[in-house]
N, C-alpha and C positions, 0 to 999 in steps of 0.2 A: 190131205196127208194120206197117204196110203199105209194106215196102221190100223189094228183091230182093237185098239184099246185107246184110252183117254189119257193116261199117265203112265211113265215108265219109272224104273228103279235106277237111282243115281247115289254114289258116294258122296256125301256134302260134309263140309267142314264149316263150321259156325263158331263165331267167338260169343263166349258166355262169360261175364264177370271177369274180363280180360285174360280168359283161358280158352282154348281152341279144343273143340270136341268134334268127333266125327260120327254120322249116322248114315244109314242106308234110308233113303227118303223115296216117295213117290212124287215125281214131278210132271208139271203139265207140259204139252207140245207147245211149242210157238211158231207162229206163221213164218214161212221162209220169205227174206228179203230177195232182192234183185242179185242174181248171181251167187247164191247159195245153195248148199245141199244138205239134205238130211241122210244120215248114215245109220243104219242098225248095225251096232258094234257087235262083233264076234270076240275080239280079243283086244286088250290094252297092254300095257307093261309098267313095271316100277321103274322109275329115274330119281336121281338123287333131287332134281327139281320138285318132284312130287313129294318128296320126304319133306323139303323145306317147306312147300306150301301148307303141307298137312300141319306143320308146327307153328303156323302163323307168322312165317317170315314174310315181312311187307315189302322187302326187296323182291320177291318173287310174285306175290299176289297181294295186291293193295286192299281189296275189298271182299268181305265175307258176308254172307255165307257163299260156298264156291264148291263147284265139282271139279275135283282133282283130275290129272290123267293127259300128260304131254303128247301121248301117243294114242293111235285108234287105227283099227283096220275092220272093214265090214261090208256091207251092201248098201248102196245108194236106194233109199225107198221114196225120195221125193226131191225135185231139183227143178231150180229157175235158171240153171246154166245151160247154155248151149254145148258145152264141153263135156258134161256128164248126164248119163242117161239111167233111168231106173234099172236095178238088177246087175249094175256094173260092180265089180269088187274094187274097192279104192283103199288107199293108206293115207293117213293125216299124221303128220310129226311137227312138233316144234311150231313154229311162228308164236303165236299168242296162245295156243290151244293150252287149256289147263293151267294156264298162269292167270290172266286177268279175263279170260273166256272161259266158259264150262268147257271141261274136257272129256275124255275117253273113259272115266271110270263110271260108266252109265250105259244103259243099254241102247240109248239113241244120243247122237250128238249131231248138233247144227253148226256149220262153219261155211266160211266163203270158199267158192270154188278155187280161188288161187292158191290155197293151202294144200288142195288134194293131188294126189297122184295115182294114176291107175296101177293097180296090183298087177307087177310083170307075171307073165304066163308060168314062168318057172318056179314061182314062190308060191306057197301055200299061205293062209292068212295068218296061221300061228307061226310058221318060219318068219314072216315079216315082222311080228311083234317079239319073237324072240331076238330080232336084230333091233328093232324100234330105234328110237333117237340115239341111244347109246351105240348101237350097231353102225347105224348111218353115220356118226360122229367118227367112229372108227374107220369107216371107210373113206370119209374126207381126209382124214389125217394119213391113211396109207396112200391115198391117191397123191397128195402133195409130196410126200415122202418119197415114193417112188419115180417121180419125174426126174428125180437128182441120182438118187441112191440105188444102187443094183445090188443083187444078191452076192455078188463077188466081191463087193466093196467092203463087207465085213458084217459084223453083229449089229442089229437093231435092239435098243435097250426100250422096254415098255415099262411105266410105272402104273400103279394101282391095278396090278394085272388080274387079280381075282375079282374086279369090279367089271361092270358092263362094258364099258369102253374098253378098258385094257384087255379083257378076257378075249372080246371080238377082234382086237387088234393082234393079238397073239396068233390067233386062228387064221386070220386072213394072210398074215405075213408068212406063216409057216405053210400056207396053201401056195403061196407065190414063190417059195423056196428060199426064204430068208432064214438065217440063224437068228434066234431071239433069245434075250436075256430078260427075264421077266423079274421086275420088282415087287416084292409084297411084305407086308408086315405079319402075314400069318404063316409062320413056319410049318404048321400043319398041313398047309395046302401044297406043298412042293409038288407032291405027285399028281395031284390035279392039274397044276400048270404044265408040268411035263407031258401030261396026258393031251393037254390042249395042243401042244406043238412047241413049246419053249425047249431051247437046248440047254439052258441054265437058268438057275433061280437064285436071286440075290435079295437078302434080307434087307428091309428099308432101313434099320437101324445102322447096318453096316454102311449103306449108301450114304445116309445122313452125315456119318461121321468121318467121312473123307476129310482129308486136310483143307481147311478154310484158305485155299490159295486162288489167286486170280485165274490160275491155268492149272489143270491136273493133267496126268499122263493120258494121251489119247487111247481110248479102248473101245468105242463103238464108232461105226460108220453113220448113225442116224439115231434118232429117239423119237418116242411118242409119250408126251407126259400127260397124265390126266388129273394131277393133284397140285401142281403149283409148289412155290416154298423152295425150301432148300433142295428137295428132289430134283426139281427143274432147274436150279442153280448149278448143281453137280453134272447134269446131263450135258448142259451147254458147256461147261468147263472141260468134259473129257470126250467129247466126240473129234473125230478125225478132222482134219483140215478139209474145208468144203463140206462138212457134214451139215446135215439138216436136223433140226428139232421142230416138232409140231406142239404146241400147247392148247389144251381145251378144258382145264379145270382149275379149280382153286379151294379144294376142300382142305388143303393142309396149309394154305396161306395165298393171300393175294400179293404179297410182297416179293420182290425179285431185286436181290442185292448182288450186284455183279460189277465188275470192271468192263470196259470196252474190249479188252484183250482177246477174247475168244472170237470177236466179229472181225477185228482188225488185223490180228495176227495169225489166224487161223481161217477165216473166211466163213465161219460159221453163220448159217441162216436159221432164224427162229420165226416160225410161221403160226400165226394165231388161226384158230378153227373156231368160227362161229356158226354152230349148228342150227342157231334159231331162226336166223334170216339168211341161210344158205340159198343163192340163187336157184331157181326152179330147174333150168337147164342143167345145172351141175347136179343138183338133188336127183333128177331122173337118171343122170349118167351113172351115179353111184348105185342107186337101186337096181339099175340093169346088170351091173357088174355083180352085184351080191346075189342075183338070180341066175347068171349064167357063169362067166369064167372065174369068177371069185366065190361060187356057190359052196357053202361049208356042209360038208357031210354029217358032222359031228354036233350039229347045233342043238340037238335036243340034249345031248349030253351036257351041255352048257345051261340048261334052263330048269326051272321048277315052276309048275302051274298050280295057281290059286283061285279062289272066288272072291266075291265081295266081301264075304263075311271074314276072310283072312286079313284084309287089307290094313287095318289098323296095326295089328301086331308086326306085320312084314315092313311097314313104313318106319316104325319105331327101330326095328333092326337095321334098315337100311342107314338111318341117322348114326347109329352106333357102330357102322361100319362092319356090321355081322353077316351082311348077306355075299353071297358070291354068285358069279356068272349072273345070268339074267333070270328075272322073276316075270312071269307072264300072267295076267289077269284074264279068265275065261269068263265071257258073259253071254255067248250064244246059248 
């Protein structure tokens, strides 16, 4: 292996006396299997799944000790794959990375070549992790939405708008000329959302308290939901005929209590977004759009950069819903 040391630093979570504790540890390198690559990680990022894994959520990570991080970008230092060569810049997001396979919160990460995407030329490593799984999920949601809904059709409503997926969705939609209504539970962040490109801000409590009826007054051409529960229900009930709603999260609730009326009386489409196992050809398409026609000029405004020493605090804040935008972990 092309490394000048025998170990590397990694952020590990361990189970001790039925509690989960985190620590930066020195880890040994492992030999590559067939069609694997070793990546020297430059940046990773914080996602809700990372925070759940850090808390010991067995629905995300079954076995501990474990290295977190469902995102990574960096340079290939060793490869047993014909697809990737040493010194190539690459991105890895989702699949099983950081869930039940050691992830990107480490100086080096070993992964199957089938999980890896070449870093697009017009995207820096840091920009790629400001985007990360959250931004990729936003891009997937936007891609499915704009297949049907056009800017002239009306406003798109986005939930969890100060979070990773929500904030990048607002930015992309604004870039593409859509009017965006941003839903948030953080009244103090109204100006932040307007600066990202939202044309209006709706408080979560107001949206959740809409009348509990099978259908609501049509108000939006489409919707991107990141939280589930009542918010998603009310989005589906309040989009225009032939409107499209995408759903990618369940932080609020896994339950969806609806009648079939939005679907059979208004022709509403509900599209699920699975970023974990998204097909590679579509994954590459979204990354290339994010590097070119969807390139976001204000990405840095939407991000905070931290080090390994800051991780425990920031992951706890994420679980509490206290982070906004994207948090990037610098390892280089």
